[in-house]
C-alpha positions as CSV (number, residue, x, y, z in Angstrom):
1,M,52.5,-13.9,-26.2
2,T,48.7,-13.8,-27.4
3,P,48.1,-13.3,-31.1
4,T,47.3,-9.9,-30.4
5,G,50.9,-9.1,-29.0
6,S,49.7,-8.7,-25.2
7,S,51.5,-10.5,-22.5
8,L,50.2,-12.9,-20.2
9,I,51.5,-14.4,-16.7
10,V,51.5,-17.9,-17.6
11,N,50.2,-20.7,-15.5
12,P,50.7,-18.9,-11.8
13,R,51.0,-21.4,-9.0
14,L,48.4,-20.1,-6.7
15,I,45.5,-17.6,-6.9
16,S,45.6,-15.1,-4.4
17,K,42.3,-13.4,-2.6
18,E,43.3,-10.3,-4.4
19,L,43.4,-11.9,-7.7
20,E,40.3,-14.1,-7.2
21,A,38.5,-10.9,-6.4
22,K,39.5,-9.7,-10.0
23,I,38.6,-12.7,-11.7
24,A,35.2,-12.4,-9.9
25,T,34.4,-9.0,-11.2
26,A,35.6,-9.5,-14.7
27,I,33.3,-12.7,-14.7
28,A,30.3,-10.4,-13.4
29,G,30.9,-8.3,-16.3
30,V,30.9,-11.0,-18.8
31,I,27.9,-12.1,-17.7
32,A,26.3,-8.8,-17.6
33,S,27.1,-8.1,-21.2
34,H,26.2,-11.4,-22.8
35,D,23.4,-13.9,-23.1
36,V,23.9,-15.9,-20.0
37,S,21.9,-19.0,-21.9
38,K,24.9,-18.9,-24.4
39,L,27.6,-18.8,-21.8
40,T,30.3,-21.5,-22.2
41,T,33.3,-21.7,-19.9
42,K,35.5,-21.1,-22.5
43,L,34.1,-18.0,-23.4
44,V,34.2,-16.7,-19.9
45,R,37.9,-17.7,-19.7
46,Q,39.3,-16.3,-22.8
47,A,37.1,-12.8,-21.9
48,V,38.8,-12.9,-18.3
49,E,41.9,-13.7,-19.7
50,K,41.9,-10.7,-21.9
51,E,40.7,-8.2,-19.3
52,I,43.3,-9.4,-16.2
53,R,46.0,-10.6,-18.3
54,V,46.3,-13.8,-16.3
55,S,46.2,-17.3,-17.9
56,L,43.6,-19.5,-16.3
57,T,44.2,-22.7,-18.1
58,N,45.4,-24.6,-15.2
59,H,42.9,-23.0,-12.8
60,K,39.6,-24.0,-14.5
61,E,38.2,-25.2,-11.2
62,V,38.7,-21.8,-9.5
63,L,37.1,-20.1,-12.9
64,K,34.0,-22.5,-12.4
65,R,33.5,-21.9,-8.9
66,L,33.5,-18.1,-9.0
67,M,31.2,-18.5,-12.2
68,H,28.7,-20.2,-10.2
69,Q,28.7,-17.7,-7.5
70,E,28.4,-14.8,-9.7
71,L,25.4,-16.4,-11.6
72,R,23.8,-17.3,-8.1
73,K,24.1,-13.8,-7.3
74,L,22.5,-12.9,-10.3
75,K,19.8,-15.2,-9.9
76,A,19.2,-13.8,-6.5
77,K,18.7,-10.0,-7.7
78,K,16.4,-11.4,-10.1
79,L,14.3,-13.1,-7.6
80,A,14.3,-9.9,-5.2
81,K,13.0,-7.7,-8.0
82,R,10.4,-10.4,-8.5
83,A,9.3,-10.6,-4.9
84,A,9.1,-6.6,-4.5
85,P,7.9,-5.3,-7.9
86,E,7.9,-1.4,-8.5
87,P,5.0,0.3,-6.4
88,W,2.3,1.4,-9.0
89,K,3.0,5.1,-10.4
90,I,5.1,5.8,-7.3
91,A,7.2,8.7,-9.0
92,M,3.9,10.3,-9.7
93,R,2.3,9.7,-6.3
94,R,5.6,10.9,-4.5
95,E,5.5,14.4,-6.5
96,S,1.7,14.6,-5.5
97,I,2.4,13.8,-2.1
98,A,5.4,16.4,-1.6
99,K,3.1,19.2,-2.9
100,G,0.6,18.0,-0.4
101,L,2.8,18.5,2.1
102,N,4.0,21.6,1.3
103,C,0.2,23.2,1.1
104,I,-0.5,21.8,4.5
105,Y,2.6,23.8,6.1
106,Q,1.8,26.8,4.1
107,M,-2.2,26.6,5.0
108,L,-0.9,26.3,9.0
109,R,1.5,29.2,8.3
110,E,-1.3,31.4,6.8
111,A,-3.6,30.6,9.7
112,A,-4.5,33.7,12.1
113,G,-3.5,31.5,15.1
114,F,-2.7,27.7,15.5
115,P,-5.6,26.0,13.9
116,D,-7.8,23.4,15.5
117,W,-6.4,20.5,13.1
118,G,-2.7,21.5,14.0
119,L,-2.1,18.7,16.4
120,H,-3.6,16.3,13.9
121,A,-1.2,17.4,11.6
122,I,1.5,16.7,13.9
123,Q,0.3,13.3,14.5
124,S,0.1,12.6,10.6
125,L,3.5,13.8,9.7
126,Y,4.9,12.0,12.9
127,D,3.4,8.6,11.5
128,L,4.2,9.2,7.9
129,Q,8.0,9.9,8.7
130,A,8.0,6.3,10.2
131,V,6.7,4.7,7.4
132,E,8.2,6.7,4.7
133,E,11.7,7.2,2.8
134,G,13.7,10.0,1.0
135,D,12.2,13.4,0.3
136,I,8.8,12.4,2.1
137,L,10.6,11.3,5.0
138,R,12.6,14.5,5.5
139,L,9.7,16.8,4.7
140,A,7.3,15.1,7.2
141,T,10.1,15.6,9.8
142,L,10.7,19.0,9.3
143,Y,7.2,20.2,9.1
144,A,6.3,17.7,12.4
145,R,8.9,19.9,14.2
146,L,8.3,23.3,12.8
147,I,4.3,22.7,13.5
148,G,5.5,21.7,16.9
149,A,7.3,24.9,17.4
150,L,4.6,26.8,16.3
151,W,2.1,25.0,19.1
152,L,4.6,26.5,21.7
153,K,3.6,29.9,21.0
154,E,0.1,29.3,21.5
155,D,-2.5,29.6,24.3
156,R,-2.9,25.8,24.4
157,H,-5.5,25.6,27.2
158,V,-8.3,28.1,26.5
159,N,-10.9,25.6,25.8
160,W,-10.6,23.7,29.5
161,A,-10.7,26.2,32.4
162,V,-8.5,25.2,35.0
163,G,-10.3,23.2,37.8
164,S,-13.5,22.6,35.7
165,I,-15.0,20.1,34.2
166,P,-14.5,19.5,30.5
167,T,-17.0,19.0,27.9
168,P,-16.7,15.7,26.1
169,T,-15.3,17.3,23.1
170,Q,-12.8,19.2,25.5
171,L,-11.9,16.0,27.2
172,V,-11.3,14.2,23.5
173,N,-9.2,17.1,22.6
174,A,-7.1,17.2,25.7
175,M,-6.4,13.2,25.3
176,S,-5.3,14.0,21.6
177,A,-3.1,17.0,22.3
178,V,-1.5,15.2,25.4
179,Y,-0.8,12.2,23.3
180,L,0.4,14.3,20.2
181,V,2.6,16.8,21.4
182,E,5.0,14.2,23.2
183,R,5.5,12.7,19.9
184,V,7.9,15.7,18.9
185,G,9.4,15.6,22.9
186,I,7.0,18.5,24.1
187,S,5.8,17.8,27.6
188,H,2.1,19.0,28.1
189,A,1.3,20.9,31.2
190,R,-1.9,19.2,31.8
191,R,-1.2,15.8,31.3
192,V,-1.7,15.1,35.1
193,E,-5.1,16.8,35.5
194,L,-6.1,15.0,32.4
195,L,-5.4,11.3,34.2
196,D,-6.9,12.4,37.8
197,F,-9.8,13.5,36.1
198,C,-10.3,10.3,33.7
199,D,-9.6,7.9,37.0
200,R,-12.7,9.3,38.5
201,S,-15.2,6.5,39.5
202,P,-17.6,6.6,38.4
203,V,-16.6,7.9,35.1
204,V,-18.0,11.2,33.9
205,Y,-18.0,10.3,30.5
206,G,-18.4,7.1,28.4
207,A,-18.2,6.2,24.4
208,K,-21.2,7.6,24.0
209,E,-20.7,10.9,25.0
210,L,-17.3,11.0,23.7
211,L,-17.9,9.2,20.1
212,G,-21.7,9.6,19.8
213,W,-21.8,5.8,19.7
214,N,-20.7,2.8,22.0
215,P,-18.7,0.3,19.9
216,A,-19.2,-2.3,22.6
217,E,-22.9,-2.1,22.2
218,S,-23.9,-1.3,18.8
219,P,-22.4,-0.4,15.0
220,P,-21.8,3.1,14.3
221,P,-25.3,4.9,12.9
222,T,-25.7,5.3,9.4
223,D,-29.2,6.8,9.0
224,D,-27.8,10.2,9.7
225,K,-27.8,11.6,6.3
226,N,-26.0,14.8,7.1
227,G,-23.8,13.4,9.9
228,P,-20.6,12.0,9.3
229,S,-20.3,8.9,7.3
230,I,-19.6,5.4,8.6
231,Y,-15.7,5.8,7.3
232,E,-15.5,8.9,9.0
233,R,-17.3,7.5,12.6
234,L,-15.1,4.4,12.4
235,T,-11.7,6.1,11.7
236,S,-12.2,8.5,14.1
237,A,-12.8,6.0,17.0
238,L,-10.1,4.3,16.2
239,V,-8.0,7.5,16.5
240,V,-9.3,8.3,20.0
241,W,-8.8,4.6,21.5
242,H,-5.3,4.9,20.2
243,H,-4.6,8.1,22.0
244,S,-6.4,6.9,25.3
245,H,-4.9,3.4,25.4
246,A,-1.4,4.9,24.9
247,L,-2.4,7.1,27.9
248,G,-3.7,4.4,30.0
249,I,-7.2,5.6,30.2
250,S,-10.1,3.4,29.5
251,L,-13.2,4.6,27.3
252,G,-15.5,1.9,28.0
253,F,-14.7,-0.5,25.2
254,T,-12.0,-2.8,23.8
255,L,-10.3,-2.9,20.3
256,P,-11.9,-6.1,19.0
257,Q,-15.3,-4.5,19.9
258,L,-14.3,-1.8,17.8
259,L,-12.7,-4.0,14.9
260,Q,-15.8,-6.0,14.6
261,H,-17.7,-3.3,13.0
262,L,-15.1,-2.9,10.1
263,L,-16.9,-5.6,8.4
264,L,-19.4,-3.0,7.5
265,V,-17.4,-1.5,4.9
266,Y,-15.7,-4.7,3.1
267,P,-15.7,-5.5,0.5
268,Y,-14.7,-1.8,-0.7
269,K,-16.9,-0.6,-3.4
270,G,-16.3,1.0,-7.1
271,P,-17.4,4.4,-8.3
272,S,-21.0,3.0,-9.6
273,D,-21.7,1.8,-6.0
274,L,-21.6,4.9,-4.2
275,S,-22.6,8.6,-4.7
276,P,-19.2,10.8,-5.5
277,Q,-19.2,11.8,-1.8
278,E,-19.3,8.6,-0.4
279,Y,-16.9,7.1,-3.2
280,E,-14.4,10.2,-2.3
281,D,-15.0,9.7,1.6
282,Q,-13.9,5.9,1.1
283,A,-11.2,6.5,-1.2
284,L,-9.6,9.0,1.3
285,R,-10.2,7.1,4.7
286,C,-9.8,3.6,3.4
287,F,-7.2,3.4,0.5
288,E,-3.4,3.1,0.9
289,G,-1.1,2.0,-1.7
290,S,0.6,-1.0,-0.2
291,C,-2.2,-3.6,-1.5
292,N,-2.2,-4.2,-5.2
293,L,-5.9,-4.3,-5.6
294,V,-7.5,-2.7,-9.0
295,Q,-9.9,-0.7,-6.5
296,M,-7.0,0.8,-5.0
297,H,-5.3,1.7,-8.1
298,R,-8.5,3.5,-9.1
299,G,-8.7,5.1,-5.8
300,M,-5.3,6.5,-6.3
301,A,-5.8,7.3,-10.0
302,Y,-8.9,9.4,-9.0
303,L,-6.8,11.3,-6.6
304,L,-3.7,12.0,-8.7
305,L,-6.3,13.5,-11.2
306,T,-8.2,15.6,-8.8
307,Q,-5.3,17.3,-6.8
308,R,-5.4,21.2,-7.3
309,E,-2.6,23.5,-8.6
310,D,-1.7,24.6,-4.8
311,G,-1.4,20.7,-4.1
312,S,-4.5,20.5,-1.9
313,W,-7.8,18.8,-2.5
314,M,-11.2,19.6,-2.0
315,T,-14.6,19.7,-3.0
316,E,-16.7,23.0,-3.7
317,S,-18.8,22.9,-0.9
318,A,-15.4,23.0,1.3
319,H,-13.8,25.8,-0.9
320,N,-13.8,28.4,1.9
321,D,-13.5,25.7,4.8
322,P,-9.9,25.4,6.0
323,N,-10.7,22.3,8.1
324,Q,-12.2,20.3,5.3
325,R,-9.6,21.3,2.9
326,Y,-7.0,20.1,5.4
327,F,-8.6,17.0,6.1
328,L,-9.1,16.1,2.7
329,T,-5.5,16.9,2.0
330,M,-3.9,15.0,4.5
331,Q,-5.9,12.3,4.0
332,A,-5.2,12.1,0.3
333,V,-1.5,12.3,1.0
334,W,-1.8,9.0,3.0
335,A,-4.0,7.4,0.2
336,L,-1.2,8.1,-2.2
337,C,1.8,7.0,0.3
338,E,3.7,3.5,0.0
339,P,4.6,2.6,3.8
340,H,7.1,0.1,4.2
341,R,7.4,-2.2,7.6
342,V,8.6,-0.9,10.5
343,G,8.0,-3.5,12.9
344,F,6.2,-6.7,13.5
345,A,2.4,-7.3,13.8
346,P,-0.2,-7.8,15.5
347,A,0.7,-5.3,18.3
348,F,-2.5,-6.4,20.0
349,P,-2.8,-9.9,20.2
350,E,-6.4,-10.1,21.4
351,A,-7.4,-8.5,17.8
352,T,-5.7,-10.8,16.0
353,P,-8.8,-13.1,15.4
354,M,-10.8,-10.3,14.4
355,L,-8.2,-9.0,11.8
356,E,-8.2,-12.5,10.6
357,L,-11.9,-12.5,9.8
358,N,-11.8,-9.1,8.2
359,L,-8.9,-10.6,5.8
360,N,-10.9,-13.6,4.6
361,V,-14.4,-12.1,4.8
362,E,-14.7,-11.7,1.0
363,M,-13.6,-15.3,0.5
364,E,-16.3,-16.5,2.7
365,T,-19.1,-15.2,0.7
366,P,-21.8,-18.2,0.1
367,D,-21.4,-19.6,-3.4
368,G,-25.4,-19.4,-3.9
369,V,-25.0,-15.5,-3.8
370,F,-22.4,-15.6,-6.9
371,V,-24.5,-18.3,-8.6
372,E,-27.7,-16.0,-8.7
373,S,-25.4,-13.3,-9.9
374,L,-24.2,-15.2,-12.6
375,K,-27.7,-16.0,-13.8
376,V,-28.8,-12.6,-13.9
377,S,-25.8,-11.0,-15.7
378,D,-26.0,-13.7,-18.8
379,V,-29.2,-12.2,-19.8
380,E,-28.3,-8.6,-19.1
381,D,-25.9,-7.9,-22.0
382,A,-25.7,-4.1,-21.2
383,A,-24.7,-4.8,-17.6
384,V,-22.0,-7.4,-18.7
385,D,-20.6,-4.7,-21.1
386,S,-20.4,-2.0,-18.4
387,E,-18.9,-4.2,-15.9
388,V,-16.2,-5.1,-18.2
389,A,-15.6,-1.2,-19.0
390,A,-15.9,-0.1,-15.7
391,A,-13.3,-3.0,-14.3
392,T,-10.8,-2.0,-17.6
393,A,-11.1,1.6,-17.1
394,A,-7.7,1.9,-15.3
395,A,-5.9,-0.6,-17.4
396,P,-2.3,0.5,-18.2
397,A,-1.7,1.4,-21.8
398,D,-0.6,-0.7,-24.6
399,T,2.7,0.8,-24.5
400,E,3.5,-0.3,-20.9
401,D,5.5,-3.6,-20.6
402,V,4.0,-6.8,-20.7
403,A,4.3,-8.0,-17.3
404,T,2.4,-4.8,-16.1
405,R,-0.6,-5.5,-18.4
406,V,-0.6,-9.3,-17.1
407,A,-0.4,-7.8,-13.4
408,F,-3.3,-6.1,-14.0
409,L,-5.2,-8.6,-15.9
410,Q,-4.4,-10.8,-12.7
411,G,-5.9,-8.0,-10.2
412,L,-9.0,-8.0,-11.9
413,L,-9.1,-11.9,-11.0
414,D,-8.0,-11.6,-7.6
415,Q,-9.8,-8.3,-6.5
416,N,-12.7,-10.5,-5.1
417,G,-10.3,-13.0,-3.4
418,Y,-12.4,-16.0,-4.6
419,V,-11.4,-16.7,-8.6
420,K,-13.6,-19.3,-9.1
421,N,-16.5,-17.2,-8.4
422,V,-15.5,-14.2,-10.6
423,S,-18.0,-13.1,-13.2
424,P,-18.1,-14.9,-16.4
425,A,-17.8,-11.6,-18.3
426,L,-14.8,-10.3,-16.6
427,A,-13.2,-13.9,-16.7
428,T,-13.8,-14.3,-20.2
429,H,-12.4,-10.8,-21.3
430,V,-9.3,-11.5,-19.1
431,L,-8.7,-14.9,-20.8
432,S,-9.4,-13.6,-24.3
433,T,-6.7,-10.9,-23.8
434,L,-4.1,-12.9,-22.2
435,A,-4.2,-15.5,-25.3
436,D,-3.6,-12.8,-27.5
437,M,-0.5,-11.6,-25.6
438,V,2.9,-13.4,-26.0
439,L,4.2,-14.3,-22.7
440,T,7.2,-15.9,-21.4
441,V,8.2,-18.5,-18.6
442,E,9.8,-15.5,-16.9
443,I,6.6,-13.3,-16.9
444,L,4.5,-16.3,-15.9
445,K,6.4,-16.9,-13.0
446,S,7.0,-13.5,-11.6
447,T,3.3,-12.7,-11.9
448,G,2.1,-16.1,-10.9
449,V,-0.8,-15.7,-13.6
450,G,-0.4,-19.3,-14.2
451,R,-1.7,-20.2,-10.8
452,T,-4.7,-18.0,-11.0
453,I,-6.0,-19.0,-14.6
454,N,-5.2,-22.7,-13.7
455,K,-8.0,-21.9,-10.7
456,L,-10.6,-20.6,-13.2
457,R,-10.4,-24.2,-14.9
458,K,-12.9,-25.0,-11.8
459,H,-15.2,-22.0,-12.7
460,T,-19.0,-22.6,-11.9
461,T,-19.4,-21.6,-16.0
462,A,-18.6,-24.1,-18.4
463,S,-17.5,-21.8,-21.3
464,V,-15.2,-20.0,-18.7
465,A,-13.9,-23.4,-17.4
466,K,-13.0,-24.6,-21.0
467,A,-11.4,-21.2,-22.0
468,A,-9.3,-21.4,-19.0
469,T,-8.2,-25.0,-19.6
470,Q,-7.3,-24.2,-23.3
471,L,-5.2,-21.3,-22.2
472,V,-3.2,-23.3,-20.2
473,A,-2.8,-26.0,-22.8
474,K,-1.6,-23.5,-25.2
475,W,1.1,-22.1,-22.7
476,K,2.2,-25.5,-22.1
477,N,2.7,-26.2,-25.6
478,D,4.3,-23.1,-26.4
479,L,6.7,-22.6,-23.7
480,L,7.5,-26.2,-22.2
């Protein structure tokens, strides 16, 4: 009997698998309700005995083994959370995406006929459901099938008369139509005719006629102020190449030849570096939620704030243009989504060297450029203040948890890819802010901010390097 009067099974000879499972469950409950650092074997044993009414006095080895097992599980859960932090403003973004998808389908239902952008919507929704989950996946799949059903009811071949030579625009549209409707299981009646036309020798149309420029010969034109932006030209070329490649049609250039021009849009620019229209174009075509850069967060914040009540995005000039209204909305949906991995990359091995170059381009900036810019910023106090203000415009509120605020500050240093050459004004602001915060070892480990600050000790500006050294010493003294 125990002091409370409850009965125990005294000293069972063996611990069965069923009993062991009950003990493990009880231990997990004790660990969850207590401070792990203060737990002792005796405290756990007494709590488990009270719950399962079994004496474990002669089975302490079993108890210790199960305790270590549950502690390892707890540690694994913490590591998993640390490796995959919650995406930025994900609930707000998903709500915004759902409103955007509803708006797109409503626009198509209200159109007099099947719109020119209907096939683009099928492809976009098909791609979205492959990388999203939950309600967004279900909405994208449903709307892709419904739009495909609407396409079947229309006269799909009115723009290209049978037996005639199509125009470049008609040929691009035909390639897209054949590829896109096959994504939702619909067979296109002009597939064979299209492949026969593109197989002619010599070819009727090349990249210059189909895209307006040839990636194999020159970069996209940027001097046409009234024409498409460089972001639109590159994304359009990538889409057309993808459709033609899937159908086995050659456009006269390779994927690496096209990807080499992506260097023209790196690094991404802030609101003060572009006109409002150019920044909006960049945010809609280049940003996506899987990258934890500060510029990405600013772009998504801009989109969240500019969505209209009906779920659409559009500029004043596009108020009466359904085409622009659709494309702005669909691009915004993609910019706000949080895609998950669906396979292994790269799918095109020949493009690997170019992709690696694009990834590292910001880290290969000559040191002299940064040194010169630092000298200029030292004497322009107004520019320094505006730089810090712009960088911290999207900073989390003081009510946010410390880890989120630290991650934001770390992002300010990592956004340019080379911590040692970040501007002195921004580095000083981050260091002074971190010095005033009370951090724990857990936060330092989960965010990796300690490693980032350690790199600042080799900064080109002596005052920044000294401040970073002092901050690292302070952390060691306080936490170790």
